[in-house]
MOPAC internal coordinates of N, CA, C and O (Angstrom, degrees):
PM7 1SCF
backbone

  N    0.0000 0     0.00 0     0.00 0    0    0    0
  C    1.4625 1     0.00 0     0.00 0    1    0    0
  C    1.5194 1   108.02 1     0.00 0    2    1    0
  O    1.2310 1   120.93 1   -43.25 1    3    2    1
  N    1.3223 1   115.82 1   136.75 1    3    2    1
  C    1.4741 1   123.37 1  -179.01 1    5    3    2
  C    1.5200 1   109.73 1   -77.69 1    6    5    3
  O    1.2310 1   120.70 1   -53.52 1    7    6    5
  N    1.3320 1   116.26 1   126.48 1    7    6    5
  C    1.4331 1   120.13 1  -174.15 1    9    7    6
  C    1.5241 1   109.65 1   -93.13 1   10    9    7
  O    1.2310 1   120.54 1   -41.66 1   11   10    9
  N    1.2921 1   116.58 1   138.34 1   11   10    9
  C    1.4403 1   128.50 1   173.02 1   13   11   10
  C    1.4883 1   109.42 1  -120.79 1   14   13   11
  O    1.2310 1   119.19 1   -53.31 1   15   14   13
  N    1.3370 1   119.15 1   126.69 1   15   14   13
  C    1.4773 1   122.43 1  -176.76 1   17   15   14
  C    1.5309 1   106.58 1  -118.45 1   18   17   15
  O    1.2310 1   120.68 1   -52.00 1   19   18   17
  N    1.3544 1   116.31 1   128.00 1   19   18   17
  C    1.4469 1   121.48 1   178.14 1   21   19   18
  C    1.4974 1   111.03 1   -77.23 1   22   21   19
  O    1.2310 1   121.29 1   -40.05 1   23   22   21
  N    1.3054 1   115.14 1   139.95 1   23   22   21
  C    1.4880 1   122.31 1   175.50 1   25   23   22
  C    1.5234 1   108.21 1  -133.76 1   26   25   23
  O    1.2310 1   121.16 1    -1.91 1   27   26   25
  N    1.3078 1   115.39 1   178.09 1   27   26   25
  C    1.5166 1   119.54 1   178.15 1   29   27   26
  C    1.5529 1   111.22 1   -65.70 1   30   29   27
  O    1.2310 1   121.09 1   146.96 1   31   30   29
  N    1.3435 1   115.52 1   -33.04 1   31   30   29
  C    1.4482 1   118.97 1  -177.41 1   33   31   30
  C    1.5403 1   116.84 1   -87.24 1   34   33   31
  O    1.2310 1   122.17 1   162.24 1   35   34   33
  N    1.4106 1   113.44 1   -17.76 1   35   34   33
  C    1.4639 1   117.01 1  -178.38 1   37   35   34
  C    1.5321 1   108.37 1   157.59 1   38   37   35
  O    1.2310 1   120.47 1    37.56 1   39   38   37
  N    1.3294 1   116.71 1  -142.44 1   39   38   37
  C    1.5159 1   121.44 1   177.71 1   41   39   38
  C    1.4710 1   109.48 1  -107.46 1   42   41   39
  O    1.2310 1   122.81 1   -36.78 1   43   42   41
  N    1.3329 1   112.23 1   143.22 1   43   42   41
  C    1.4912 1   119.69 1   175.43 1   45   43   42
  C    1.5452 1   106.72 1  -103.76 1   46   45   43
  O    1.2310 1   122.28 1   -48.10 1   47   46   45
  N    1.3281 1   113.25 1   131.90 1   47   46   45
  C    1.4917 1   121.85 1  -177.28 1   49   47   46
  C    1.5013 1   106.11 1  -126.75 1   50   49   47
  O    1.2310 1   122.25 1   -54.88 1   51   50   49
  N    1.3514 1   113.29 1   125.12 1   51   50   49
  C    1.4982 1   119.89 1   172.98 1   53   51   50
  C    1.5454 1   107.51 1   -79.49 1   54   53   51
  O    1.2310 1   121.57 1   -44.33 1   55   54   53
  N    1.2985 1   114.61 1   135.67 1   55   54   53
  C    1.4399 1   122.27 1  -178.41 1   57   55   54
  C    1.4936 1   110.20 1  -125.67 1   58   57   55
  O    1.2310 1   118.98 1   -46.96 1   59   58   57
  N    1.3402 1   119.56 1   133.04 1   59   58   57
  C    1.4391 1   124.50 1   172.02 1   61   59   58
  C    1.5298 1   105.14 1  -104.84 1   62   61   59
  O    1.2310 1   119.57 1   -67.21 1   63   62   61
  N    1.3717 1   118.42 1   112.79 1   63   62   61
  C    1.4439 1   124.88 1  -172.77 1   65   63   62
  C    1.5189 1   109.99 1   -85.57 1   66   65   63
  O    1.2310 1   119.95 1   -37.32 1   67   66   65
  N    1.3287 1   117.71 1   142.68 1   67   66   65
  C    1.4567 1   126.04 1   172.23 1   69   67   66
  C    1.5486 1   108.29 1  -128.77 1   70   69   67
  O    1.2310 1   120.74 1  -101.48 1   71   70   69
  N    1.3225 1   116.19 1    78.52 1   71   70   69
  C    1.4740 1   119.79 1   178.22 1   73   71   70
  C    1.5218 1   110.47 1   -70.77 1   74   73   71
  O    1.2310 1   121.99 1   -19.45 1   75   74   73
  N    1.3821 1   113.79 1   160.55 1   75   74   73
  C    1.4558 1   118.02 1   176.16 1   77   75   74
  C    1.5441 1   113.45 1    73.63 1   78   77   75
  O    1.2310 1   120.22 1  -163.50 1   79   78   77
  N    1.3668 1   117.19 1    16.50 1   79   78   77
  C    1.4700 1   121.39 1  -178.56 1   81   79   78
  C    1.5111 1   111.40 1   -75.46 1   82   81   79
  O    1.2310 1   119.07 1   -11.24 1   83   82   81
  N    1.3457 1   119.38 1   168.76 1   83   82   81
  C    1.3862 1   124.12 1   179.48 1   85   83   82
  C    1.5398 1   112.23 1   -69.38 1   86   85   83
  O    1.2310 1   121.55 1   145.88 1   87   86   85
  N    1.3094 1   114.64 1   -34.12 1   87   86   85
  C    1.5216 1   118.80 1   179.56 1   89   87   86
  C    1.5685 1   108.07 1  -147.33 1   90   89   87
  O    1.2310 1   123.42 1   -16.47 1   91   90   89
  N    1.3292 1   111.04 1   163.53 1   91   90   89
  C    1.5030 1   119.40 1  -179.91 1   93   91   90
  C    1.5128 1   109.27 1   -87.58 1   94   93   91
  O    1.2310 1   121.27 1   -34.27 1   95   94   93
  N    1.3210 1   115.17 1   145.73 1   95   94   93
  C    1.4703 1   119.01 1   174.99 1   97   95   94
  C    1.4652 1   114.31 1   156.39 1   98   97   95
  O    1.2310 1   123.16 1   -13.37 1   99   98   97
  N    1.3511 1   111.54 1   166.63 1   99   98   97
  C    1.4942 1   119.17 1   172.52 1  101   99   98
  C    1.5578 1   107.02 1   -80.57 1  102  101   99
  O    1.2310 1   121.09 1   -49.94 1  103  102  101
  N    1.3499 1   115.52 1   130.06 1  103  102  101
  C    1.4837 1   115.80 1  -174.06 1  105  103  102
  C    1.5192 1   113.95 1  -120.06 1  106  105  103
  O    1.2310 1   119.65 1   176.64 1  107  106  105
  N    1.2833 1   118.27 1    -3.36 1  107  106  105
  C    1.4539 1   118.69 1   177.92 1  109  107  106
  C    1.5425 1   114.93 1   151.79 1  110  109  107
  O    1.2310 1   122.59 1    26.76 1  111  110  109
  N    1.3098 1   112.64 1  -153.24 1  111  110  109
  C    1.4836 1   120.73 1  -178.30 1  113  111  110
  C    1.5227 1   108.62 1  -129.19 1  114  113  111
  O    1.2310 1   120.86 1   -31.84 1  115  114  113
  N    1.3031 1   115.96 1   148.16 1  115  114  113
  C    1.4520 1   120.46 1   176.31 1  117  115  114
  C    1.5422 1   108.16 1  -152.39 1  118  117  115
  O    1.2310 1   122.19 1   -70.06 1  119  118  117
  N    1.3369 1   113.42 1   109.94 1  119  118  117
  C    1.4485 1   120.91 1   175.86 1  121  119  118
  C    1.5650 1   110.89 1    58.26 1  122  121  119
  O    1.2310 1   119.91 1  -138.57 1  123  122  121
  N    1.2810 1   117.78 1    41.43 1  123  122  121
  C    1.4807 1   124.32 1  -179.55 1  125  123  122
  C    1.4930 1   114.91 1    79.39 1  126  125  123
  O    1.2310 1   119.42 1  -179.05 1  127  126  125
  N    1.3466 1   118.72 1     0.95 1  127  126  125
  C    1.4453 1   120.43 1   177.51 1  129  127  126
  C    1.5430 1   111.55 1  -106.93 1  130  129  127
  O    1.2310 1   120.34 1   -30.65 1  131  130  129
  N    1.2999 1   116.95 1   149.35 1  131  130  129
  C    1.4408 1   123.50 1   178.21 1  133  131  130
  C    1.5418 1   107.83 1   -77.03 1  134  133  131
  O    1.2310 1   119.15 1   -53.18 1  135  134  133
  N    1.3592 1   119.22 1   126.82 1  135  134  133
  C    1.4344 1   121.84 1   178.67 1  137  135  134
  C    1.5806 1   106.13 1   -86.77 1  138  137  135
  O    1.2310 1   122.29 1   -53.26 1  139  138  137
  N    1.2996 1   113.22 1   126.74 1  139  138  137
  C    1.5102 1   117.69 1   177.51 1  141  139  138
  C    1.4907 1   108.92 1  -127.02 1  142  141  139
  O    1.2310 1   120.40 1   -55.82 1  143  142  141
  N    1.3525 1   116.84 1   124.18 1  143  142  141
  C    1.4448 1   124.27 1   179.01 1  145  143  142
  C    1.5084 1   109.40 1  -100.32 1  146  145  143
  O    1.2310 1   121.27 1   -41.77 1  147  146  145
  N    1.3228 1   115.18 1   138.23 1  147  146  145
  C    1.4968 1   120.72 1   175.62 1  149  147  146
  C    1.4897 1   108.33 1  -141.62 1  150  149  147
  O    1.2310 1   122.99 1   -34.52 1  151  150  149
  N    1.3479 1   111.87 1   145.48 1  151  150  149
  C    1.5049 1   118.67 1  -177.94 1  153  151  150
  C    1.5387 1   110.77 1   -73.89 1  154  153  151
  O    1.2310 1   118.68 1   158.52 1  155  154  153
  N    1.3480 1   120.12 1   -21.48 1  155  154  153
  C    1.4460 1   122.66 1  -174.37 1  157  155  154
  C    1.5687 1   105.25 1   -67.48 1  158  157  155
  O    1.2310 1   123.32 1   -30.64 1  159  158  157
  N    1.3228 1   111.25 1   149.36 1  159  158  157
  C    1.5012 1   121.73 1   174.57 1  161  159  158
  C    1.5102 1   111.41 1   -76.41 1  162  161  159
  O    1.2310 1   119.52 1   -26.40 1  163  162  161
  N    1.2887 1   118.52 1   153.60 1  163  162  161
  C    1.4643 1   123.47 1   173.72 1  165  163  162
  C    1.4935 1   110.30 1   -75.19 1  166  165  163
  O    1.2310 1   119.45 1  -115.22 1  167  166  165
  N    1.3454 1   118.65 1    64.78 1  167  166  165
  C    1.4449 1   120.57 1  -173.19 1  169  167  166
  C    1.5500 1   106.47 1  -135.20 1  170  169  167
  O    1.2310 1   119.99 1   -57.99 1  171  170  169
  N    1.3114 1   117.63 1   122.01 1  171  170  169
  C    1.4833 1   125.02 1   170.49 1  173  171  170
  C    1.5521 1   108.35 1    57.28 1  174  173  171
  O    1.2310 1   118.18 1  -145.33 1  175  174  173
  N    1.3581 1   121.07 1    34.67 1  175  174  173
  C    1.4058 1   120.36 1   173.13 1  177  175  174
  C    1.5700 1   114.31 1    84.70 1  178  177  175
  O    1.2310 1   119.79 1  -176.89 1  179  178  177
  N    1.3095 1   118.00 1     3.11 1  179  178  177
  C    1.4848 1   123.68 1  -177.10 1  181  179  178
  C    1.5081 1   107.41 1   -61.98 1  182  181  179
  O    1.2310 1   119.28 1   130.24 1  183  182  181
  N    1.3432 1   118.98 1   -49.76 1  183  182  181
  C    1.4747 1   122.41 1  -176.74 1  185  183  182
  C    1.5034 1   109.92 1   -65.33 1  186  185  183
  O    1.2310 1   119.22 1   139.30 1  187  186  185
  N    1.3238 1   119.10 1   -40.70 1  187  186  185
  C    1.4957 1   121.69 1   179.27 1  189  187  186
  C    1.5101 1   108.93 1   -60.80 1  190  189  187
  O    1.2310 1   119.32 1   135.29 1  191  190  189
  N    1.3037 1   118.91 1   -44.71 1  191  190  189
  C    1.4576 1   121.30 1  -178.28 1  193  191  190
  C    1.5324 1   108.83 1   -64.14 1  194  193  191
  O    1.2310 1   120.60 1   137.97 1  195  194  193
  N    1.3046 1   116.45 1   -42.03 1  195  194  193
  C    1.4615 1   121.31 1  -178.29 1  197  195  194
  C    1.5440 1   109.73 1   -65.47 1  198  197  195
  O    1.2310 1   119.79 1   139.08 1  199  198  197
  N    1.2877 1   118.00 1   -40.92 1  199  198  197
  C    1.4815 1   122.43 1   177.25 1  201  199  198
  C    1.5150 1   111.17 1   -58.19 1  202  201  199
  O    1.2310 1   120.80 1   134.29 1  203  202  201
  N    1.3268 1   116.07 1   -45.71 1  203  202  201
  C    1.4725 1   118.22 1   178.35 1  205  203  202
  C    1.5371 1   113.34 1   -65.29 1  206  205  203
  O    1.2310 1   120.94 1   147.78 1  207  206  205
  N    1.3408 1   115.81 1   -32.22 1  207  206  205
  C    1.4415 1   118.86 1   179.88 1  209  207  206
  C    1.5870 1   108.54 1   -72.53 1  210  209  207
  O    1.2310 1   121.07 1   140.68 1  211  210  209
  N    1.3352 1   115.57 1   -39.32 1  211  210  209
  C    1.4576 1   120.17 1  -178.97 1  213  211  210
  C    1.5772 1   107.54 1   -64.41 1  214  213  211
  O    1.2310 1   120.61 1   135.02 1  215  214  213
  N    1.3118 1   116.43 1   -44.98 1  215  214  213
  C    1.4298 1   121.44 1   179.38 1  217  215  214
  C    1.5406 1   111.56 1   -59.12 1  218  217  215
  O    1.2310 1   121.45 1   132.45 1  219  218  217
  N    1.3163 1   114.83 1   -47.55 1  219  218  217
  C    1.4804 1   120.96 1  -178.53 1  221  219  218
  C    1.5358 1   110.56 1   -59.28 1  222  221  219
  O    1.2310 1   120.49 1   132.89 1  223  222  221
  N    1.3100 1   116.67 1   -47.11 1  223  222  221
  C    1.4410 1   120.27 1   178.87 1  225  223  222
  C    1.5190 1   114.26 1   -64.97 1  226  225  223
  O    1.2310 1   120.49 1   133.72 1  227  226  225
  N    1.3381 1   116.67 1   -46.28 1  227  226  225
  C    1.4397 1   123.98 1  -178.41 1  229  227  226
  C    1.5456 1   111.44 1   -65.25 1  230  229  227
  O    1.2310 1   119.95 1   145.69 1  231  230  229
  N    1.3127 1   117.69 1   -34.31 1  231  230  229
  C    1.4878 1   121.54 1  -175.36 1  233  231  230
  C    1.5212 1   111.72 1   -99.19 1  234  233  231
  O    1.2310 1   120.20 1   175.88 1  235  234  233
  N    1.3579 1   117.22 1    -4.12 1  235  234  233
  C    1.4521 1   117.61 1  -179.53 1  237  235  234
  C    1.4648 1   114.48 1    69.03 1  238  237  235
  O    1.2310 1   121.26 1  -143.35 1  239  238  237
  N    1.3491 1   115.19 1    36.65 1  239  238  237
  C    1.4901 1   117.68 1  -179.34 1  241  239  238
  C    1.5050 1   106.99 1  -116.50 1  242  241  239
  O    1.2310 1   120.84 1   -19.88 1  243  242  241
  N    1.3510 1   116.01 1   160.12 1  243  242  241
  C    1.4649 1   118.95 1   172.60 1  245  243  242
  C    1.5009 1   109.07 1   -72.90 1  246  245  243
  O    1.2310 1   118.93 1   -30.24 1  247  246  245
  N    1.3347 1   119.64 1   149.76 1  247  246  245
  C    1.4173 1   122.72 1   178.59 1  249  247  246
  C    1.5348 1   111.20 1   -59.26 1  250  249  247
  O    1.2310 1   120.78 1   148.52 1  251  250  249
  N    1.2793 1   116.11 1   -31.48 1  251  250  249
  C    1.4873 1   120.06 1   179.69 1  253  251  250
  C    1.5028 1   114.43 1   -71.11 1  254  253  251
  O    1.2310 1   120.17 1   169.70 1  255  254  253
  N    1.3712 1   117.28 1   -10.30 1  255  254  253
  C    1.4791 1   122.13 1   177.83 1  257  255  254
  C    1.5084 1   112.65 1   -94.04 1  258  257  255
  O    1.2310 1   120.97 1  -177.58 1  259  258  257
  N    1.3628 1   115.75 1     2.42 1  259  258  257
  C    1.4741 1   121.05 1   179.58 1  261  259  258
  C    1.4844 1   110.06 1  -122.15 1  262  261  259
  O    1.2310 1   119.18 1   -44.60 1  263  262  261
  N    1.3248 1   119.17 1   135.40 1  263  262  261
  C    1.4032 1   121.55 1   179.71 1  265  263  262
  C    1.5473 1   110.18 1  -142.32 1  266  265  263
  O    1.2310 1   119.34 1   -35.63 1  267  266  265
  N    1.3490 1   118.86 1   144.37 1  267  266  265
  C    1.4204 1   124.11 1   171.30 1  269  267  266
  C    1.4755 1   110.51 1   -79.38 1  270  269  267
  O    1.2310 1   121.04 1   -60.15 1  271  270  269
  N    1.3626 1   115.61 1   119.85 1  271  270  269
  C    1.4704 1   121.48 1  -176.74 1  273  271  270
  C    1.5465 1   109.59 1   -93.05 1  274  273  271
  O    1.2310 1   119.93 1   137.74 1  275  274  273
  N    1.3203 1   117.75 1   -42.26 1  275  274  273
  C    1.4754 1   119.98 1  -177.66 1  277  275  274
  C    1.5537 1   107.35 1  -153.95 1  278  277  275
  O    1.2310 1   121.30 1   -15.79 1  279  278  277
  N    1.3218 1   115.11 1   164.21 1  279  278  277
  C    1.4418 1   122.15 1   176.10 1  281  279  278
  C    1.4830 1   113.62 1    88.11 1  282  281  279
  O    1.2310 1   120.37 1  -148.25 1  283  282  281
  N    1.3288 1   116.90 1    31.75 1  283  282  281
  C    1.4324 1   119.84 1  -179.58 1  285  283  282
  C    1.5077 1   116.87 1   -53.90 1  286  285  283
  O    1.2310 1   120.17 1   140.87 1  287  286  285
  N    1.3262 1   117.28 1   -39.13 1  287  286  285
  C    1.4467 1   122.96 1  -179.49 1  289  287  286
  C    1.5260 1   113.27 1  -106.08 1  290  289  287
  O    1.2310 1   120.00 1  -172.24 1  291  290  289
  N    1.2275 1   117.61 1     7.76 1  291  290  289
  C    1.4871 1   123.57 1  -176.71 1  293  291  290
  C    1.5050 1   112.14 1  -112.21 1  294  293  291
  O    1.2310 1   121.23 1   -20.19 1  295  294  293
  N    1.3524 1   115.25 1   159.81 1  295  294  293
  C    1.4749 1   118.14 1   173.27 1  297  295  294
  C    1.5022 1   110.95 1   -75.93 1  298  297  295
  O    1.2310 1   120.02 1   157.53 1  299  298  297
  N    1.3460 1   117.57 1   -22.47 1  299  298  297
  C    1.4570 1   122.87 1   175.77 1  301  299  298
  C    1.4693 1   111.45 1   -93.36 1  302  301  299
  O    1.2310 1   120.57 1   -65.98 1  303  302  301
  N    1.3381 1   116.51 1   114.02 1  303  302  301
  C    1.4668 1   123.71 1  -175.43 1  305  303  302
  C    1.4886 1   111.40 1  -123.58 1  306  305  303
  O    1.2310 1   121.40 1   -18.44 1  307  306  305
  N    1.3374 1   114.93 1   161.56 1  307  306  305
  C    1.4182 1   122.11 1   175.58 1  309  307  306
  C    1.4974 1   104.63 1  -126.99 1  310  309  307
  O    1.2310 1   122.07 1   -49.89 1  311  310  309
  N    1.3606 1   113.64 1   130.11 1  311  310  309
  C    1.4078 1   121.57 1  -174.55 1  313  311  310
  C    1.5264 1   109.06 1  -124.02 1  314  313  311
  O    1.2310 1   121.08 1   -41.53 1  315  314  313
  N    1.3562 1   115.54 1   138.47 1  315  314  313
  C    1.4548 1   122.09 1   176.86 1  317  315  314
  C    1.5066 1   109.63 1   -95.93 1  318  317  315
  O    1.2310 1   120.67 1   -52.94 1  319  318  317
  N    1.3668 1   116.33 1   127.06 1  319  318  317
  C    1.4651 1   123.05 1   174.28 1  321  319  318
  C    1.5121 1   109.04 1  -108.39 1  322  321  319
  O    1.2310 1   119.19 1   -62.12 1  323  322  321
  N    1.3022 1   119.16 1   117.88 1  323  322  321
  C    1.4737 1   121.72 1  -178.80 1  325  323  322
  C    1.5284 1   109.40 1  -103.98 1  326  325  323
  O    1.2310 1   121.00 1   -32.52 1  327  326  325
  N    1.3336 1   115.69 1   147.48 1  327  326  325
  C    1.4382 1   120.41 1   171.73 1  329  327  326
  C    1.5071 1   114.88 1    80.39 1  330  329  327
  O    1.2310 1   120.10 1  -155.54 1  331  330  329
  N    1.3282 1   117.42 1    24.46 1  331  330  329
  C    1.4912 1   119.62 1   179.34 1  333  331  330
  C    1.5273 1   106.52 1  -145.17 1  334  333  331
  O    1.2310 1   120.52 1   -41.74 1  335  334  333
  N    1.2890 1   116.61 1   138.26 1  335  334  333
  C    1.5088 1   118.40 1   176.98 1  337  335  334
  C    1.5179 1   110.86 1   -83.77 1  338  337  335
  O    1.2310 1   120.00 1   -18.38 1  339  338  337
  N    1.3575 1   117.60 1   161.62 1  339  338  337
  C    1.4447 1   119.45 1  -176.14 1  341  339  338
  C    1.5222 1   116.68 1   -60.26 1  342  341  339
  O    1.2310 1   119.49 1   143.32 1  343  342  341
  N    1.3221 1   118.57 1   -36.68 1  343  342  341
  C    1.4358 1   123.29 1  -179.06 1  345  343  342
  C    1.5447 1   108.36 1   -67.57 1  346  345  343
  O    1.2310 1   120.41 1   135.38 1  347  346  345
  N    1.2793 1   116.82 1   -44.62 1  347  346  345
  C    1.5198 1   118.37 1  -179.44 1  349  347  346
  C    1.5048 1   110.01 1   -68.18 1  350  349  347
  O    1.2310 1   119.44 1   139.72 1  351  350  349
  N    1.3225 1   118.67 1   -40.28 1  351  350  349
  C    1.4431 1   122.69 1   178.61 1  353  351  350
  C    1.5217 1   110.21 1   -60.28 1  354  353  351
  O    1.2310 1   120.07 1   134.11 1  355  354  353
  N    1.3255 1   117.47 1   -45.89 1  355  354  353
  C    1.4632 1   122.52 1   178.97 1  357  355  354
  C    1.5363 1   110.44 1   -59.88 1  358  357  355
  O    1.2310 1   121.80 1   138.48 1  359  358  357
  N    1.3353 1   114.15 1   -41.52 1  359  358  357
  C    1.4612 1   118.56 1  -178.69 1  361  359  358
  C    1.5008 1   110.93 1   -65.84 1  362  361  359
  O    1.2310 1   120.64 1   134.73 1  363  362  361
  N    1.2903 1   116.39 1   -45.27 1  363  362  361
  C    1.4674 1   121.60 1  -178.71 1  365  363  362
  C    1.5846 1   111.25 1   -64.15 1  366  365  363
  O    1.2310 1   121.11 1   138.95 1  367  366  365
  N    1.3442 1   115.47 1   -41.05 1  367  366  365
  C    1.4125 1   119.21 1   177.18 1  369  367  366
  C    1.5321 1   112.79 1   -60.91 1  370  369  367
  O    1.2310 1   122.67 1   132.29 1  371  370  369
  N    1.3498 1   112.50 1   -47.71 1  371  370  369
  C    1.4917 1   120.23 1   178.07 1  373  371  370
  C    1.5538 1   110.81 1   -55.81 1  374  373  371
  O    1.2310 1   121.41 1   135.38 1  375  374  373
  N    1.3277 1   114.90 1   -44.62 1  375  374  373
  C    1.4882 1   121.09 1  -178.59 1  377  375  374
  C    1.5605 1   112.18 1   -67.47 1  378  377  375
  O    1.2310 1   121.21 1   150.83 1  379  378  377
  N    1.2509 1   115.30 1   -29.17 1  379  378  377
  C    1.4883 1   120.78 1  -178.45 1  381  379  378
  C    1.5113 1   113.63 1   -85.30 1  382  381  379
  O    1.2310 1   120.34 1   162.02 1  383  382  381
  N    1.3135 1   116.96 1   -17.98 1  383  382  381
  C    1.4399 1   118.55 1  -179.25 1  385  383  382
  C    1.5075 1   111.83 1   -79.73 1  386  385  383
  O    1.2310 1   120.80 1   -32.26 1  387  386  385
  N    1.3658 1   116.08 1   147.74 1  387  386  385
  C    1.5108 1   118.30 1  -178.87 1  389  387  386
  C    1.5183 1   109.22 1   -67.77 1  390  389  387
  O    1.2310 1   122.50 1   -23.98 1  391  390  389
  N    1.3328 1   112.83 1   156.02 1  391  390  389
  C    1.5367 1   118.37 1   177.68 1  393  391  390
  C    1.4970 1   106.08 1   -68.55 1  394  393  391
  O    1.2310 1   120.63 1   -37.03 1  395  394  393
  N    1.3260 1   116.39 1   142.97 1  395  394  393
  C    1.4309 1   118.34 1   176.70 1  397  395  394
  C    1.4904 1   111.63 1   -66.93 1  398  397  395
  O    1.2310 1   119.88 1   -39.77 1  399  398  397
  N    1.3169 1   117.84 1   140.23 1  399  398  397
  C    1.3997 1   121.82 1  -179.82 1  401  399  398
  C    1.5078 1   109.50 1   -75.94 1  402  401  399
  O    1.2310 1   120.54 1   -46.88 1  403  402  401
  N    1.2946 1   116.57 1   133.12 1  403  402  401
  C    1.4694 1   121.34 1   177.92 1  405  403  402
  C    1.5520 1   109.47 1  -117.35 1  406  405  403
  O    1.2310 1   120.74 1   -30.52 1  407  406  405
  N    1.2549 1   116.19 1   149.48 1  407  406  405
  C    1.4636 1   120.45 1   178.94 1  409  407  406
  C    1.5164 1   108.95 1  -112.98 1  410  409  407
  O    1.2310 1   120.57 1   -55.42 1  411  410  409
  N    1.2686 1   116.51 1   124.58 1  411  410  409
  C    1.4348 1   123.56 1  -177.68 1  413  411  410
  C    1.5511 1   107.35 1  -102.14 1  414  413  411
  O    1.2310 1   120.42 1   -72.63 1  415  414  413
  N    1.3193 1   116.81 1   107.37 1  415  414  413
  C    1.3742 1   121.98 1  -178.33 1  417  415  414
  C    1.5678 1   115.15 1   -69.73 1  418  417  415
  O    1.2310 1   121.70 1   167.05 1  419  418  417
  N    1.3579 1   114.35 1   -12.95 1  419  418  417
  C    1.4341 1   118.73 1  -173.35 1  421  419  418
  C    1.5389 1   109.75 1   -93.32 1  422  421  419
  O    1.2310 1   119.40 1   177.90 1  423  422  421
  N    1.3410 1   118.75 1    -2.10 1  423  422  421
  C    1.5047 1   115.83 1  -178.34 1  425  423  422
  C    1.5169 1   110.58 1  -105.64 1  426  425  423
  O    1.2310 1   120.10 1   180.00 1  427  426  425

């Protein structure tokens, strides 16, 4: 389950970054963190900027409402989401995640 922590400024979201991916998007959960894939390389902040853009688009927030709080040079990042309550953020994250793949042994 993806963890959201309330703070004075908004919600804190742990993100596990996957730079250099084939496509941009939210790809799942890992140890309580939202997995975000971006095509940008981890070079001079390009991947960090792309992660914030992907989050803004996926969650329907303005780019100015999202900020990187920690993890600038790490795959494990903490992002601040402003102007959204925890329930709505959780709903939007769930809606933006891909459907889990199921295997049907009968087909």
